Gaussian input, Z-matrix of N, CA and C with variables (Angstrom, degrees):
# hf/3-21g

backbone

0 1
 N
 C     1     B1
 C     2     B2     1     A1
 N     3     B3     2     A2     1     D1
 C     4     B4     3     A3     2     D2
 C     5     B5     4     A4     3     D3
 N     6     B6     5     A5     4     D4
 C     7     B7     6     A6     5     D5
 C     8     B8     7     A7     6     D6
 N     9     B9     8     A8     7     D7
 C    10    B10     9     A9     8     D8
 C    11    B11    10    A10     9     D9
 N    12    B12    11    A11    10    D10
 C    13    B13    12    A12    11    D11
 C    14    B14    13    A13    12    D12
 N    15    B15    14    A14    13    D13
 C    16    B16    15    A15    14    D14
 C    17    B17    16    A16    15    D15
 N    18    B18    17    A17    16    D16
 C    19    B19    18    A18    17    D17
 C    20    B20    19    A19    18    D18
 N    21    B21    20    A20    19    D19
 C    22    B22    21    A21    20    D20
 C    23    B23    22    A22    21    D21
 N    24    B24    23    A23    22    D22
 C    25    B25    24    A24    23    D23
 C    26    B26    25    A25    24    D24
 N    27    B27    26    A26    25    D25
 C    28    B28    27    A27    26    D26
 C    29    B29    28    A28    27    D27
 N    30    B30    29    A29    28    D28
 C    31    B31    30    A30    29    D29
 C    32    B32    31    A31    30    D30
 N    33    B33    32    A32    31    D31
 C    34    B34    33    A33    32    D32
 C    35    B35    34    A34    33    D33
 N    36    B36    35    A35    34    D34
 C    37    B37    36    A36    35    D35
 C    38    B38    37    A37    36    D36
 N    39    B39    38    A38    37    D37
 C    40    B40    39    A39    38    D38
 C    41    B41    40    A40    39    D39
 N    42    B42    41    A41    40    D40
 C    43    B43    42    A42    41    D41
 C    44    B44    43    A43    42    D42
 N    45    B45    44    A44    43    D43
 C    46    B46    45    A45    44    D44
 C    47    B47    46    A46    45    D45
 N    48    B48    47    A47    46    D46
 C    49    B49    48    A48    47    D47
 C    50    B50    49    A49    48    D48
 N    51    B51    50    A50    49    D49
 C    52    B52    51    A51    50    D50
 C    53    B53    52    A52    51    D51
 N    54    B54    53    A53    52    D52
 C    55    B55    54    A54    53    D53
 C    56    B56    55    A55    54    D54
 N    57    B57    56    A56    55    D55
 C    58    B58    57    A57    56    D56
 C    59    B59    58    A58    57    D57
 N    60    B60    59    A59    58    D58
 C    61    B61    60    A60    59    D59
 C    62    B62    61    A61    60    D60
 N    63    B63    62    A62    61    D61
 C    64    B64    63    A63    62    D62
 C    65    B65    64    A64    63    D63
 N    66    B66    65    A65    64    D64
 C    67    B67    66    A66    65    D65
 C    68    B68    67    A67    66    D66
 N    69    B69    68    A68    67    D67
 C    70    B70    69    A69    68    D68
 C    71    B71    70    A70    69    D69
 N    72    B72    71    A71    70    D70
 C    73    B73    72    A72    71    D71
 C    74    B74    73    A73    72    D72
 N    75    B75    74    A74    73    D73
 C    76    B76    75    A75    74    D74
 C    77    B77    76    A76    75    D75
 N    78    B78    77    A77    76    D76
 C    79    B79    78    A78    77    D77
 C    80    B80    79    A79    78    D78
 N    81    B81    80    A80    79    D79
 C    82    B82    81    A81    80    D80
 C    83    B83    82    A82    81    D81
 N    84    B84    83    A83    82    D82
 C    85    B85    84    A84    83    D83
 C    86    B86    85    A85    84    D84
 N    87    B87    86    A86    85    D85
 C    88    B88    87    A87    86    D86
 C    89    B89    88    A88    87    D87
 N    90    B90    89    A89    88    D88
 C    91    B91    90    A90    89    D89
 C    92    B92    91    A91    90    D90
 N    93    B93    92    A92    91    D91
 C    94    B94    93    A93    92    D92
 C    95    B95    94    A94    93    D93
 N    96    B96    95    A95    94    D94
 C    97    B97    96    A96    95    D95
 C    98    B98    97    A97    96    D96
 N    99    B99    98    A98    97    D97
 C   100   B100    99    A99    98    D98
 C   101   B101   100   A100    99    D99
 N   102   B102   101   A101   100   D100
 C   103   B103   102   A102   101   D101
 C   104   B104   103   A103   102   D102
 N   105   B105   104   A104   103   D103
 C   106   B106   105   A105   104   D104
 C   107   B107   106   A106   105   D105
 N   108   B108   107   A107   106   D106
 C   109   B109   108   A108   107   D107
 C   110   B110   109   A109   108   D108
 N   111   B111   110   A110   109   D109
 C   112   B112   111   A111   110   D110
 C   113   B113   112   A112   111   D111
 N   114   B114   113   A113   112   D112
 C   115   B115   114   A114   113   D113
 C   116   B116   115   A115   114   D114
 N   117   B117   116   A116   115   D115
 C   118   B118   117   A117   116   D116
 C   119   B119   118   A118   117   D117
 N   120   B120   119   A119   118   D118
 C   121   B121   120   A120   119   D119
 C   122   B122   121   A121   120   D120
 N   123   B123   122   A122   121   D121
 C   124   B124   123   A123   122   D122
 C   125   B125   124   A124   123   D123
 N   126   B126   125   A125   124   D124
 C   127   B127   126   A126   125   D125
 C   128   B128   127   A127   126   D126
 N   129   B129   128   A128   127   D127
 C   130   B130   129   A129   128   D128
 C   131   B131   130   A130   129   D129
 N   132   B132   131   A131   130   D130
 C   133   B133   132   A132   131   D131
 C   134   B134   133   A133   132   D132
 N   135   B135   134   A134   133   D133
 C   136   B136   135   A135   134   D134
 C   137   B137   136   A136   135   D135
 N   138   B138   137   A137   136   D136
 C   139   B139   138   A138   137   D137
 C   140   B140   139   A139   138   D138
 N   141   B141   140   A140   139   D139
 C   142   B142   141   A141   140   D140
 C   143   B143   142   A142   141   D141
 N   144   B144   143   A143   142   D142
 C   145   B145   144   A144   143   D143
 C   146   B146   145   A145   144   D144
 N   147   B147   146   A146   145   D145
 C   148   B148   147   A147   146   D146
 C   149   B149   148   A148   147   D147
 N   150   B150   149   A149   148   D148
 C   151   B151   150   A150   149   D149
 C   152   B152   151   A151   150   D150
 N   153   B153   152   A152   151   D151
 C   154   B154   153   A153   152   D152
 C   155   B155   154   A154   153   D153
 N   156   B156   155   A155   154   D154
 C   157   B157   156   A156   155   D155
 C   158   B158   157   A157   156   D156
 N   159   B159   158   A158   157   D157
 C   160   B160   159   A159   158   D158
 C   161   B161   160   A160   159   D159
 N   162   B162   161   A161   160   D160
 C   163   B163   162   A162   161   D161
 C   164   B164   163   A163   162   D162
 N   165   B165   164   A164   163   D163
 C   166   B166   165   A165   164   D164
 C   167   B167   166   A166   165   D165
 N   168   B168   167   A167   166   D166
 C   169   B169   168   A168   167   D167
 C   170   B170   169   A169   168   D168
 N   171   B171   170   A170   169   D169
 C   172   B172   171   A171   170   D170
 C   173   B173   172   A172   171   D171
 N   174   B174   173   A173   172   D172
 C   175   B175   174   A174   173   D173
 C   176   B176   175   A175   174   D174
 N   177   B177   176   A176   175   D175
 C   178   B178   177   A177   176   D176
 C   179   B179   178   A178   177   D177
 N   180   B180   179   A179   178   D178
 C   181   B181   180   A180   179   D179
 C   182   B182   181   A181   180   D180
 N   183   B183   182   A182   181   D181
 C   184   B184   183   A183   182   D182
 C   185   B185   184   A184   183   D183
 N   186   B186   185   A185   184   D184
 C   187   B187   186   A186   185   D185
 C   188   B188   187   A187   186   D186
 N   189   B189   188   A188   187   D187
 C   190   B190   189   A189   188   D188
 C   191   B191   190   A190   189   D189
 N   192   B192   191   A191   190   D190
 C   193   B193   192   A192   191   D191
 C   194   B194   193   A193   192   D192
 N   195   B195   194   A194   193   D193
 C   196   B196   195   A195   194   D194
 C   197   B197   196   A196   195   D195
 N   198   B198   197   A197   196   D196
 C   199   B199   198   A198   197   D197
 C   200   B200   199   A199   198   D198
 N   201   B201   200   A200   199   D199
 C   202   B202   201   A201   200   D200
 C   203   B203   202   A202   201   D201
 N   204   B204   203   A203   202   D202
 C   205   B205   204   A204   203   D203
 C   206   B206   205   A205   204   D204
 N   207   B207   206   A206   205   D205
 C   208   B208   207   A207   206   D206
 C   209   B209   208   A208   207   D207
 N   210   B210   209   A209   208   D208
 C   211   B211   210   A210   209   D209
 C   212   B212   211   A211   210   D210
 N   213   B213   212   A212   211   D211
 C   214   B214   213   A213   212   D212
 C   215   B215   214   A214   213   D213
 N   216   B216   215   A215   214   D214
 C   217   B217   216   A216   215   D215
 C   218   B218   217   A217   216   D216
 N   219   B219   218   A218   217   D217
 C   220   B220   219   A219   218   D218
 C   221   B221   220   A220   219   D219
 N   222   B222   221   A221   220   D220
 C   223   B223   222   A222   221   D221
 C   224   B224   223   A223   222   D222
 N   225   B225   224   A224   223   D223
 C   226   B226   225   A225   224   D224
 C   227   B227   226   A226   225   D225
 N   228   B228   227   A227   226   D226
 C   229   B229   228   A228   227   D227
 C   230   B230   229   A229   228   D228
 N   231   B231   230   A230   229   D229
 C   232   B232   231   A231   230   D230
 C   233   B233   232   A232   231   D231
 N   234   B234   233   A233   232   D232
 C   235   B235   234   A234   233   D233
 C   236   B236   235   A235   234   D234
 N   237   B237   236   A236   235   D235
 C   238   B238   237   A237   236   D236
 C   239   B239   238   A238   237   D237
 N   240   B240   239   A239   238   D238
 C   241   B241   240   A240   239   D239
 C   242   B242   241   A241   240   D240
 N   243   B243   242   A242   241   D241
 C   244   B244   243   A243   242   D242
 C   245   B245   244   A244   243   D243
 N   246   B246   245   A245   244   D244
 C   247   B247   246   A246   245   D245
 C   248   B248   247   A247   246   D246
 N   249   B249   248   A248   247   D247
 C   250   B250   249   A249   248   D248
 C   251   B251   250   A250   249   D249
 N   252   B252   251   A251   250   D250
 C   253   B253   252   A252   251   D251
 C   254   B254   253   A253   252   D252
 N   255   B255   254   A254   253   D253
 C   256   B256   255   A255   254   D254
 C   257   B257   256   A256   255   D255
 N   258   B258   257   A257   256   D256
 C   259   B259   258   A258   257   D257
 C   260   B260   259   A259   258   D258
 N   261   B261   260   A260   259   D259
 C   262   B262   261   A261   260   D260
 C   263   B263   262   A262   261   D261
 N   264   B264   263   A263   262   D262
 C   265   B265   264   A264   263   D263
 C   266   B266   265   A265   264   D264
 N   267   B267   266   A266   265   D265
 C   268   B268   267   A267   266   D266
 C   269   B269   268   A268   267   D267
 N   270   B270   269   A269   268   D268
 C   271   B271   270   A270   269   D269
 C   272   B272   271   A271   270   D270
 N   273   B273   272   A272   271   D271
 C   274   B274   273   A273   272   D272
 C   275   B275   274   A274   273   D273
 N   276   B276   275   A275   274   D274
 C   277   B277   276   A276   275   D275
 C   278   B278   277   A277   276   D276
 N   279   B279   278   A278   277   D277
 C   280   B280   279   A279   278   D278
 C   281   B281   280   A280   279   D279
 N   282   B282   281   A281   280   D280
 C   283   B283   282   A282   281   D281
 C   284   B284   283   A283   282   D282
 N   285   B285   284   A284   283   D283
 C   286   B286   285   A285   284   D284
 C   287   B287   286   A286   285   D285
 N   288   B288   287   A287   286   D286
 C   289   B289   288   A288   287   D287
 C   290   B290   289   A289   288   D288
 N   291   B291   290   A290   289   D289
 C   292   B292   291   A291   290   D290
 C   293   B293   292   A292   291   D291
 N   294   B294   293   A293   292   D292
 C   295   B295   294   A294   293   D293
 C   296   B296   295   A295   294   D294
 N   297   B297   296   A296   295   D295
 C   298   B298   297   A297   296   D296
 C   299   B299   298   A298   297   D297

   B1=1.4227
   B2=1.5216
   B3=1.3034
   B4=1.4599
   B5=1.5164
   B6=1.2939
   B7=1.4603
   B8=1.5251
   B9=1.3263
   B10=1.4602
   B11=1.5074
   B12=1.3232
   B13=1.4536
   B14=1.5148
   B15=1.3671
   B16=1.4624
   B17=1.5169
   B18=1.3182
   B19=1.4426
   B20=1.5043
   B21=1.3227
   B22=1.4403
   B23=1.5415
   B24=1.3042
   B25=1.4577
   B26=1.5185
   B27=1.3217
   B28=1.4561
   B29=1.5153
   B30=1.3130
   B31=1.4465
   B32=1.5157
   B33=1.2869
   B34=1.4572
   B35=1.5220
   B36=1.3032
   B37=1.4575
   B38=1.5272
   B39=1.3216
   B40=1.4630
   B41=1.5241
   B42=1.3075
   B43=1.4723
   B44=1.5472
   B45=1.2964
   B46=1.4761
   B47=1.5332
   B48=1.3047
   B49=1.4719
   B50=1.5247
   B51=1.3121
   B52=1.4730
   B53=1.5343
   B54=1.3217
   B55=1.4635
   B56=1.5190
   B57=1.3515
   B58=1.4457
   B59=1.5213
   B60=1.3278
   B61=1.4498
   B62=1.5308
   B63=1.3198
   B64=1.4697
   B65=1.5486
   B66=1.2951
   B67=1.4764
   B68=1.5335
   B69=1.3382
   B70=1.4667
   B71=1.5369
   B72=1.3154
   B73=1.4698
   B74=1.5218
   B75=1.3003
   B76=1.4676
   B77=1.5151
   B78=1.2993
   B79=1.4766
   B80=1.5256
   B81=1.3286
   B82=1.4807
   B83=1.5021
   B84=1.3230
   B85=1.4585
   B86=1.5248
   B87=1.2980
   B88=1.4809
   B89=1.5085
   B90=1.3222
   B91=1.4615
   B92=1.5231
   B93=1.3448
   B94=1.4536
   B95=1.5281
   B96=1.2853
   B97=1.4643
   B98=1.5237
   B99=1.3289
   B100=1.4444
   B101=1.5198
   B102=1.3223
   B103=1.4469
   B104=1.5339
   B105=1.3259
   B106=1.4707
   B107=1.5303
   B108=1.3100
   B109=1.4607
   B110=1.5367
   B111=1.3381
   B112=1.4524
   B113=1.5238
   B114=1.3180
   B115=1.4785
   B116=1.5313
   B117=1.3301
   B118=1.4695
   B119=1.5265
   B120=1.3341
   B121=1.4846
   B122=1.5077
   B123=1.3166
   B124=1.4562
   B125=1.5322
   B126=1.3334
   B127=1.4712
   B128=1.5410
   B129=1.3212
   B130=1.4487
   B131=1.5191
   B132=1.3302
   B133=1.4516
   B134=1.5268
   B135=1.3305
   B136=1.4541
   B137=1.5330
   B138=1.3310
   B139=1.4648
   B140=1.5193
   B141=1.3395
   B142=1.4539
   B143=1.5329
   B144=1.3321
   B145=1.4930
   B146=1.5200
   B147=1.3297
   B148=1.4583
   B149=1.5235
   B150=1.3443
   B151=1.4544
   B152=1.5366
   B153=1.3130
   B154=1.4583
   B155=1.5269
   B156=1.3331
   B157=1.4710
   B158=1.5234
   B159=1.3184
   B160=1.4543
   B161=1.5476
   B162=1.3324
   B163=1.4528
   B164=1.5230
   B165=1.2892
   B166=1.4761
   B167=1.5124
   B168=1.3380
   B169=1.4770
   B170=1.5291
   B171=1.2946
   B172=1.4709
   B173=1.5234
   B174=1.3440
   B175=1.4357
   B176=1.5198
   B177=1.3274
   B178=1.4694
   B179=1.5323
   B180=1.3309
   B181=1.4616
   B182=1.5271
   B183=1.3093
   B184=1.4812
   B185=1.5051
   B186=1.3207
   B187=1.4705
   B188=1.5047
   B189=1.3327
   B190=1.4668
   B191=1.5151
   B192=1.3260
   B193=1.4696
   B194=1.5333
   B195=1.3124
   B196=1.4563
   B197=1.5283
   B198=1.3144
   B199=1.4481
   B200=1.5174
   B201=1.3317
   B202=1.4775
   B203=1.5241
   B204=1.3193
   B205=1.4581
   B206=1.5175
   B207=1.3469
   B208=1.4702
   B209=1.5207
   B210=1.3004
   B211=1.4528
   B212=1.5508
   B213=1.3346
   B214=1.4828
   B215=1.5350
   B216=1.3072
   B217=1.4859
   B218=1.5373
   B219=1.3215
   B220=1.4846
   B221=1.5194
   B222=1.2981
   B223=1.4728
   B224=1.5308
   B225=1.3311
   B226=1.4724
   B227=1.5260
   B228=1.3450
   B229=1.4606
   B230=1.5358
   B231=1.3397
   B232=1.4595
   B233=1.5462
   B234=1.3315
   B235=1.4417
   B236=1.5282
   B237=1.3319
   B238=1.4591
   B239=1.5489
   B240=1.3348
   B241=1.4491
   B242=1.5362
   B243=1.3260
   B244=1.4641
   B245=1.5342
   B246=1.3233
   B247=1.4769
   B248=1.5113
   B249=1.3091
   B250=1.4763
   B251=1.5449
   B252=1.3194
   B253=1.4770
   B254=1.5337
   B255=1.3294
   B256=1.4616
   B257=1.5198
   B258=1.3201
   B259=1.4589
   B260=1.5085
   B261=1.3316
   B262=1.4636
   B263=1.5441
   B264=1.3417
   B265=1.4708
   B266=1.5278
   B267=1.3263
   B268=1.4765
   B269=1.5187
   B270=1.3290
   B271=1.4582
   B272=1.5299
   B273=1.3308
   B274=1.4693
   B275=1.5027
   B276=1.3194
   B277=1.4651
   B278=1.5110
   B279=1.3237
   B280=1.4581
   B281=1.5232
   B282=1.3153
   B283=1.4612
   B284=1.5248
   B285=1.3269
   B286=1.4574
   B287=1.5535
   B288=1.3259
   B289=1.4738
   B290=1.5041
   B291=1.3128
   B292=1.4465
   B293=1.5206
   B294=1.3171
   B295=1.4673
   B296=1.5464
   B297=1.3508
   B298=1.4787
   B299=1.5027
   A1=110.17
   A2=117.70
   A3=121.75
   A4=110.72
   A5=116.41
   A6=122.80
   A7=114.14
   A8=117.93
   A9=120.86
   A10=108.72
   A11=117.01
   A12=121.03
   A13=113.48
   A14=115.79
   A15=118.31
   A16=114.07
   A17=116.56
   A18=119.05
   A19=111.72
   A20=115.50
   A21=123.90
   A22=109.21
   A23=115.63
   A24=122.76
   A25=109.65
   A26=116.94
   A27=120.05
   A28=111.54
   A29=114.45
   A30=121.68
   A31=114.73
   A32=114.78
   A33=120.50
   A34=111.00
   A35=117.92
   A36=120.92
   A37=111.80
   A38=117.67
   A39=123.90
   A40=114.98
   A41=115.79
   A42=121.23
   A43=107.36
   A44=117.62
   A45=119.48
   A46=113.00
   A47=112.14
   A48=121.82
   A49=110.43
   A50=116.87
   A51=121.08
   A52=112.95
   A53=117.73
   A54=119.00
   A55=111.69
   A56=114.60
   A57=119.73
   A58=112.11
   A59=116.32
   A60=120.63
   A61=112.80
   A62=117.46
   A63=119.07
   A64=108.31
   A65=116.21
   A66=119.91
   A67=110.75
   A68=116.71
   A69=120.49
   A70=110.76
   A71=116.26
   A72=119.81
   A73=110.69
   A74=118.24
   A75=121.63
   A76=109.69
   A77=118.29
   A78=120.56
   A79=110.78
   A80=116.34
   A81=119.77
   A82=110.55
   A83=117.09
   A84=121.84
   A85=110.00
   A86=117.28
   A87=122.00
   A88=112.41
   A89=118.04
   A90=120.21
   A91=113.01
   A92=116.45
   A93=120.30
   A94=110.51
   A95=115.77
   A96=121.55
   A97=110.07
   A98=115.73
   A99=121.87
   A100=114.34
   A101=119.21
   A102=121.54
   A103=110.00
   A104=116.07
   A105=122.11
   A106=113.82
   A107=117.57
   A108=120.68
   A109=113.25
   A110=115.86
   A111=120.00
   A112=112.78
   A113=116.77
   A114=119.44
   A115=110.66
   A116=117.13
   A117=120.46
   A118=110.88
   A119=117.69
   A120=120.86
   A121=113.98
   A122=118.09
   A123=121.27
   A124=113.47
   A125=120.88
   A126=118.72
   A127=114.25
   A128=116.95
   A129=120.99
   A130=113.56
   A131=118.06
   A132=121.28
   A133=114.69
   A134=120.86
   A135=118.72
   A136=113.06
   A137=116.58
   A138=118.93
   A139=112.08
   A140=117.39
   A141=121.06
   A142=110.05
   A143=114.96
   A144=120.33
   A145=110.54
   A146=115.97
   A147=121.45
   A148=114.15
   A149=116.25
   A150=121.77
   A151=110.91
   A152=114.90
   A153=122.72
   A154=109.04
   A155=115.80
   A156=122.45
   A157=111.32
   A158=119.21
   A159=121.03
   A160=111.15
   A161=118.38
   A162=120.48
   A163=112.22
   A164=117.03
   A165=120.81
   A166=111.18
   A167=117.72
   A168=120.88
   A169=111.46
   A170=119.11
   A171=123.90
   A172=109.70
   A173=116.24
   A174=119.66
   A175=113.94
   A176=117.28
   A177=118.93
   A178=111.38
   A179=117.73
   A180=121.24
   A181=109.26
   A182=115.73
   A183=118.77
   A184=111.18
   A185=117.04
   A186=120.94
   A187=111.12
   A188=117.08
   A189=120.43
   A190=111.70
   A191=117.81
   A192=121.48
   A193=109.88
   A194=117.14
   A195=121.07
   A196=110.43
   A197=116.55
   A198=121.67
   A199=111.57
   A200=116.33
   A201=120.68
   A202=110.47
   A203=116.37
   A204=119.67
   A205=114.13
   A206=116.32
   A207=119.81
   A208=111.30
   A209=118.76
   A210=123.77
   A211=109.58
   A212=117.46
   A213=119.12
   A214=112.64
   A215=117.01
   A216=119.88
   A217=109.78
   A218=117.50
   A219=120.53
   A220=109.29
   A221=119.09
   A222=120.98
   A223=109.61
   A224=116.55
   A225=120.48
   A226=111.63
   A227=115.55
   A228=119.68
   A229=109.98
   A230=115.81
   A231=119.18
   A232=111.10
   A233=116.69
   A234=119.07
   A235=111.93
   A236=116.25
   A237=120.44
   A238=111.53
   A239=115.93
   A240=121.08
   A241=112.13
   A242=114.96
   A243=117.72
   A244=112.10
   A245=116.69
   A246=118.12
   A247=110.29
   A248=116.41
   A249=121.68
   A250=111.96
   A251=117.10
   A252=120.75
   A253=112.62
   A254=117.97
   A255=119.59
   A256=113.50
   A257=118.05
   A258=121.55
   A259=113.81
   A260=117.63
   A261=120.39
   A262=110.49
   A263=120.12
   A264=117.70
   A265=112.11
   A266=117.70
   A267=119.80
   A268=111.29
   A269=116.17
   A270=120.20
   A271=110.96
   A272=115.21
   A273=119.47
   A274=111.06
   A275=117.00
   A276=121.01
   A277=110.95
   A278=117.65
   A279=121.23
   A280=109.96
   A281=118.36
   A282=120.98
   A283=110.05
   A284=117.57
   A285=122.24
   A286=109.85
   A287=116.69
   A288=120.19
   A289=110.93
   A290=118.30
   A291=121.41
   A292=112.02
   A293=116.12
   A294=121.88
   A295=111.45
   A296=116.10
   A297=117.15
   A298=112.65
   D1=140.23
   D2=-179.50
   D3=-58.36
   D4=132.88
   D5=178.31
   D6=84.66
   D7=-5.11
   D8=179.78
   D9=-80.16
   D10=110.25
   D11=-177.37
   D12=-94.55
   D13=-4.53
   D14=-178.23
   D15=-81.94
   D16=-25.04
   D17=-178.14
   D18=73.20
   D19=-154.40
   D20=-176.90
   D21=-51.92
   D22=129.63
   D23=-176.97
   D24=-119.57
   D25=142.13
   D26=-174.65
   D27=-151.85
   D28=148.77
   D29=169.52
   D30=101.07
   D31=166.52
   D32=-177.78
   D33=-63.55
   D34=-29.74
   D35=179.28
   D36=-109.53
   D37=10.76
   D38=170.80
   D39=59.03
   D40=80.96
   D41=173.09
   D42=-96.27
   D43=156.83
   D44=-172.40
   D45=-122.90
   D46=156.78
   D47=178.29
   D48=-60.47
   D49=-50.67
   D50=-170.63
   D51=-74.01
   D52=-19.88
   D53=175.30
   D54=-74.77
   D55=-19.81
   D56=-175.94
   D57=91.45
   D58=-10.89
   D59=-175.84
   D60=-78.13
   D61=-23.00
   D62=175.01
   D63=-65.44
   D64=-42.55
   D65=175.35
   D66=-57.57
   D67=-48.86
   D68=-176.95
   D69=-62.46
   D70=-40.68
   D71=179.58
   D72=-65.45
   D73=-47.08
   D74=-179.34
   D75=-66.76
   D76=-36.96
   D77=175.96
   D78=-62.07
   D79=-44.32
   D80=176.53
   D81=-58.66
   D82=-44.03
   D83=-178.81
   D84=-63.69
   D85=-44.45
   D86=-177.60
   D87=-64.50
   D88=-22.77
   D89=178.95
   D90=-99.36
   D91=-2.46
   D92=-179.59
   D93=-76.34
   D94=137.68
   D95=178.01
   D96=-64.42
   D97=127.79
   D98=176.19
   D99=85.11
   D100=7.24
   D101=178.90
   D102=-65.00
   D103=112.84
   D104=-172.13
   D105=-66.01
   D106=-30.14
   D107=-173.53
   D108=-113.73
   D109=16.75
   D110=179.91
   D111=-58.43
   D112=-40.77
   D113=-178.37
   D114=-64.95
   D115=-31.99
   D116=-179.92
   D117=-75.28
   D118=-29.77
   D119=-177.60
   D120=-93.04
   D121=-28.80
   D122=-176.01
   D123=-52.33
   D124=-42.41
   D125=-178.88
   D126=-63.49
   D127=-18.41
   D128=179.72
   D129=-83.29
   D130=-13.27
   D131=-174.72
   D132=-54.75
   D133=-45.96
   D134=-179.09
   D135=-60.32
   D136=-39.78
   D137=179.31
   D138=-73.26
   D139=-34.66
   D140=174.06
   D141=-62.05
   D142=-44.64
   D143=179.37
   D144=-60.34
   D145=-40.67
   D146=179.72
   D147=-74.79
   D148=-3.60
   D149=-177.06
   D150=55.22
   D151=44.70
   D152=-177.71
   D153=-66.39
   D154=108.48
   D155=-176.29
   D156=-58.17
   D157=-28.83
   D158=-177.47
   D159=-66.30
   D160=-15.24
   D161=176.84
   D162=-64.60
   D163=-19.56
   D164=177.33
   D165=-58.06
   D166=-22.77
   D167=-175.33
   D168=-115.61
   D169=11.62
   D170=-179.21
   D171=-84.94
   D172=97.42
   D173=-177.70
   D174=-64.09
   D175=-32.23
   D176=-179.90
   D177=-69.36
   D178=-33.63
   D179=174.57
   D180=-67.62
   D181=-44.05
   D182=179.02
   D183=-61.02
   D184=-39.07
   D185=178.26
   D186=-65.42
   D187=-42.15
   D188=178.18
   D189=-64.43
   D190=-39.91
   D191=176.47
   D192=-65.45
   D193=-40.93
   D194=178.91
   D195=-61.02
   D196=-46.09
   D197=178.89
   D198=-61.89
   D199=-42.94
   D200=179.78
   D201=-64.37
   D202=-27.63
   D203=178.92
   D204=-62.23
   D205=-20.22
   D206=178.50
   D207=-89.48
   D208=-6.42
   D209=-177.73
   D210=-83.19
   D211=121.95
   D212=177.54
   D213=-56.51
   D214=-28.30
   D215=177.22
   D216=-64.27
   D217=-39.98
   D218=176.85
   D219=-62.90
   D220=-38.46
   D221=178.68
   D222=-61.75
   D223=-44.69
   D224=178.89
   D225=-64.50
   D226=-43.78
   D227=179.78
   D228=-60.88
   D229=-44.51
   D230=179.76
   D231=-60.95
   D232=-45.31
   D233=179.90
   D234=-57.72
   D235=-47.67
   D236=178.94
   D237=-64.63
   D238=-42.66
   D239=-179.07
   D240=-60.77
   D241=-51.14
   D242=-176.79
   D243=-69.33
   D244=-31.64
   D245=172.19
   D246=-62.33
   D247=-49.35
   D248=-175.46
   D249=-67.12
   D250=-42.66
   D251=-171.91
   D252=-87.74
   D253=-31.04
   D254=-174.83
   D255=-118.80
   D256=-53.47
   D257=-172.74
   D258=-65.79
   D259=-53.07
   D260=-176.47
   D261=-64.18
   D262=-43.97
   D263=176.78
   D264=-61.47
   D265=-36.36
   D266=178.36
   D267=-66.25
   D268=-41.07
   D269=177.06
   D270=-62.83
   D271=-42.75
   D272=-179.90
   D273=-63.34
   D274=-41.79
   D275=178.93
   D276=-64.77
   D277=-42.34
   D278=179.05
   D279=-64.50
   D280=-40.60
   D281=179.66
   D282=-66.36
   D283=-39.26
   D284=178.66
   D285=-63.81
   D286=-42.72
   D287=-179.82
   D288=-67.86
   D289=-32.10
   D290=177.12
   D291=-65.88
   D292=-28.68
   D293=-176.65
   D294=-83.99
   D295=-17.96
   D296=-175.58
   D297=-94.82

């Protein structure tokens, strides 16, 4: 979409390619014990890390992400990831502002 600077977006809480967080999420998934689609996603890690804009049009990556979305391990990884990257820092910031 015009003006969308995030690029490829994925997950229940929508992380993006260009933020670098899609790489971090997929990396976490690929290292999780029992991740059913880790082998399908692992080859994409270098390009995800590089924030390769052409990944926005890679149908095989999108298919692998879609498949991983059905894996309960991906659900667990996403919950932990979004807590760690977004929720806990927001809570900490709110607690800090309450103290000032």
